[in-house]
C-alpha positions, 0 to 999 in steps of 0.5 A, spaced: 491 478 258 488 478 265 486 471 267 479 473 269 478 476 263 473 472 260 469 473 253 462 475 253 457 470 252 454 473 245 446 470 248 447 475 253 447 482 248 443 486 248 437 488 244 435 495 243 429 494 241 426 491 248 428 498 251 423 500 245 421 507 245 423 510 251 430 509 250 430 514 245 427 520 250 431 517 256 437 513 255 440 514 262 436 509 266 437 504 261 444 507 261 445 505 269 443 498 269 449 497 263 454 500 268 450 496 274 452 489 269 459 491 267 463 496 263 462 492 257 456 489 253 454 487 245 449 490 243 443 489 237 439 494 235 433 494 232 436 494 224 441 488 225 447 492 226 451 489 231 458 492 236 461 492 242 459 499 247 463 501 252 459 504 258 464 506 264 468 512 264 474 510 265 474 505 260 471 509 256 475 514 256 481 508 256 478 506 249 478 512 246 486 512 246 487 506 245 492 504 239 489 498 239 482 500 237 483 503 228 479 508 226 479 504 219 476 498 216 482 496 213 482 492 220 476 488 218 479 487 211 474 491 207 473 499 204 470 504 208 464 506 203 462 513 206 470 513 204 469 512 198 465 518 197 468 522 200 475 521 200 480 520 207 478 523 213 480 524 221 474 519 222 476 513 218 484 514 219 490 512 223 497 515 224 501 516 220 495 518 216 490 522 221 496 525 224 498 528 217 492 530 215 490 534 222 496 537 222 495 540 216 487 544 218 489 544 226 492 551 226 485 554 224 482 552 230 486 553 235 484 557 241 487 564 239 484 564 231 479 562 234 477 566 239 477 572 233 470 570 231 467 572 237 465 579 234 462 576 228 459 571 232 456 576 237 453 580 231 449 574 228 447 572 235 445 579 236 441 579 228 438 572 230 435 575 236 432 581 232 429 577 229 425 573 233 423 576 240 418 580 236 414 573 236 414 573 242 414 565 242 417 560 237 422 554 236 428 555 239 432 550 234 428 554 228 430 560 229 436 561 233 439 553 235 440 552 227 442 558 223 447 561 228 452 556 228 450 553 220 452 561 219 458 561 223 462 554 220 458 556 212 462 563 212 469 560 216 469 556 209 465 561 205 459 557 203 455 561 201 449 563 206 443 562 200 445 554 202 443 554 208 437 551 208 439 545 204 445 543 208 440 543 214 437 537 210 443 534 208 447 534 214 440 533 219 440 526 215 446 524 215 446 524 222 440 521 224 438 518 218 429 517 217 431 511 211 436 505 210 439 509 205 438 517 208 445 518 210 450 515 204 444 519 199 445 525 202 452 524 203 453 523 195 449 529 193 454 533 199 459 531 197 457 533 189 456 540 192 463 540 195 466 538 188 463 543 185 465 549 191 472 547 191 473 547 184 469 554 184 474 557 189 480 554 185 479 557 179 478 564 183 482 570 186 485 568 193 479 568 198 479 570 206 475 563 208 477 557 211 476 552 204 480 558 200 486 558 205 487 550 205 486 549 198 493 555 199 497 551 205 502 547 204 506 545 210 514 546 212 515 539 208 511 541 202 506 537 203 499 539 202 490 536 201 489 533 195 483 535 191 480 529 195 483 530 202 479 537 201 473 535 200 473 530 206 475 535 210 469 540 209 465 535 209 467 533 216 467 541 218 460 542 215 457 536 218 461 535 225 461 545 226 454 545 226 449 540 228 453 538 235 453 545 236 446 546 235 444 540 239 448 544 244 445 551 244 439 546 245 440 542 250 443 547 254 436 552 254 432 545 254 436 543 261 437 550 264 429 551 263 428 543 266 431 546 272 429 553 274 434 554 279 440 552 276 438 558 271 436 563 277 443 562 279 446 563 272 442 569 271 444 572 277 452 570 276 455 570 268 461 568 272 458 562 272 456 561 264 463 557 263 461 552 268 453 551 265 456 549 258 461 545 261 455 542 265 450 541 259 456 537 256 456 532 262 450 532 263 446 532 256 451 533 251 450 533 243 454 528 241 451 521 244 455 515 241 463 515 239 464 514 232 466 507 230 473 504 232 475 496 230 478 491 234 486 490 231 486 485 236 483 481 242 482 487 248 479 487 254 476 492 258 475 490 265 473 482 266 470 482 258 475 481 252 473 484 245 475 479 239 479 482 234 476 484 229 469 487 233 467 493 232 466 498 238 463 505 240 464 509 247 457 511 250 460 518 251 452 520 254 453 513 259 460 515 261 459 522 263 453 519 267 458 514 271 458 516 278 464 513 279 467 519 276 461 524 277 458 524 285 450 524 284 452 525 276 443 524 274 443 533 278 445 539 273 449 542 277 453 548 273 458 549 278 460 542 278 466 544 274 468 549 278 470 544 283 473 539 279 477 542 274 475 545 267 471 541 264 471 536 269 473 531 265 467 530 261 468 526 254 463 530 250 469 532 245 472 525 245 478 524 248 486 522 245 488 523 239 481 524 236 479 529 241 474 534 237 478 540 233 472 543 233 472 545 241 474 552 241 469 554 236 462 550 239 465 552 246 465 560 243 458 559 240 455 556 246 458 561 252 455 567 246 450 564 244 447 562 252 450 568 254 445 572 250 439 569 249 438 570 258 440 576 257 435 578 252 429 573 253 430 574 262 422 571 263 425 565 256 420 559 259 418 553 255 411 553 251 406 550 255 401 548 249 407 544 245 406 537 245 412 532 246 419 533 244 420 528 237 428 526 238 433 525 234 433 518 232 440 513 232 445 513 237 449 519 234 447 525 237 442 526 242 437 532 241 431 534 239 428 536 232 424 542 235 424 546 242 418 551 242 419 556 247 416 563 249 418 569 252 
C-alpha cells in the first residue's frame, strides 16, 4: 500500500441531499468539483445509503477491472435479495461462475451475429416512423425511442409483442424506482412472468428465438443453463437490452438538437454517424453509474484507501468528462472519436470482464435509429411549447421520461 494513502475522513462524506434537485438535472458540475478534490469520495444518499464513488477516469477504469472488487454479496457476508428472487446472474457473480454463465450466452451477441439483425431493426424503425411522422409533433420517447429497442429485444427473446407496455412499467420502476419497494415488487412480477414464459417454451416445439435457443444450448463439455440461470439471463437481457438503448437514442437526439452545429455536420455527412453515437455515449451516456461492487480487501485509488467490505460504484458519467482523458470534455464533438480511436476510450459500456455484452446491439440500434430519423425528419426540432424535462431519478440511468419534439 502506498505510503501516501490515507483513509478518508468519514465526516467528510458528501451528502447528495445537499446538492438538491439540480444534481439530477445536471450532475456534471458537481462531478467536476468532486474530481478536483480527489478521484474517490464517500457518498451518502438522501435515503441513507452509503457507498464510495470513483469519479476519475483512470481510477474508474482500474476499478471496473479490479479483481479485488467483487460483484458477489458473499464478500459482504450476506445474501443478495435480488439474486434470491431472480437467480444467479452475471451482475452478481465473480469468476469462475461469471465466466461460465457469460460463455454460454456470449456467442449470441457477437458483432457478426448482431449485424444479421440489421434488416429487421431497419424495418421496425421505418414502421415506427411511418406511424409517427403524420402527427408532425409528439413525444419521441413514447413514439420511437422506447418501442424500437423493446420490440427488438422482445422479438430476439421470443416475448409476445402484446406485453410491451407491461414490460415498460416493470422496467421503468426497476431502474428508476419511485417507491422504496418499487424495484423489488416489479422484479418479483417480472420474474414470475419469465418463469411462465420459459415453461411455455420448454413445452412447445422448438422456436427460433434466443430463449428457446438457450434452453437447448449446451457447451462442449455438456454444461447448460439451469432454470434459475435462464430466468436470470432473460431478466438481465430484457432490462439491459432495452432500457439503456431507449436512453441512448433519446439522449443522442436531445444532445444533437442542443448542439445545432454538430447536428448540421452530421446531416451533411452521415459518415460521422459512428462518431456521433460514440460521442453521445461519452458525453451523455445512458448509464450514469456502474452497478455495485464490494471490496474484498482494502483498496487504494489515488491517495484514498477504501476499507474492506465496502460498497463501490464508478461514476461513468464523471469518468467520461474527466479532462485528464478527454480534452475539452464538456464540449460535444462528433468528430472526437475519429481522432482518438474507436469509441475514444469512453467507459459507457464498462470495462473488463463485465463489459456490456449487448454493446454491439445497442450501437446497431442507435446508428439505424438516428440516421433514419434525421433522414426522414430533417427539420426535427425541440417543441417550443414543451415544459421542463422530467429526469429519471436515481444514479443508475441518465435520461428523461419524455422528449417533446416537432418535425
